[in-house]
C-alpha positions in Angstrom: -57.4 -225.3 -14.2 -56.8 -222.7 -17.0 -60.5 -221.5 -16.3 -60.2 -220.9 -12.4 -56.8 -218.7 -13.9 -58.9 -216.8 -16.3 -61.7 -216.2 -13.8 -59.3 -214.7 -11.2 -57.6 -212.5 -13.8 -61.1 -211.2 -15.0 -62.0 -210.5 -11.4 -58.9 -209.1 -10.6 -59.2 -206.8 -13.7 -63.1 -205.7 -12.8 -61.6 -204.6 -9.0 -58.6 -202.5 -10.8 -61.7 -200.8 -13.1 -63.9 -200.1 -9.9 -61.1 -198.9 -7.9 -59.8 -196.5 -11.2 -63.8 -195.6 -11.8 -63.8 -194.9 -7.6 -60.5 -192.5 -8.0 -62.0 -190.8 -11.0 -65.3 -189.9 -9.2 -63.3 -188.7 -6.0 -61.1 -186.5 -8.2 -64.1 -185.2 -10.2 -65.8 -184.3 -7.5 -62.6 -182.5 -5.8 -62.1 -180.9 -9.0 -65.9 -179.5 -9.0 -65.4 -178.3 -5.5 -62.2 -176.1 -6.3 -64.1 -174.8 -9.3 -67.2 -173.6 -7.2 -65.0 -172.3 -4.8 -62.8 -170.3 -7.4 -65.8 -169.2 -9.2 -67.4 -167.7 -5.8 -64.2 -165.9 -5.1 -64.2 -164.3 -9.0 -67.6 -163.5 -8.3 -66.9 -162.0 -4.8 -64.0 -159.8 -6.3 -65.9 -158.9 -9.2 -68.9 -157.4 -6.6 -66.7 -155.5 -4.2 
């Protein structure tokens, strides 16, 4: 019974870690996109 409970806890932790990793990747992509847009805007302003 304890073993089953332990496996359940490990599975839950794994799911949470996976979800956090996915959120982090999504956030990184968003930040990178913002940074690219900001850089492009700065380049445009500098060239004008």
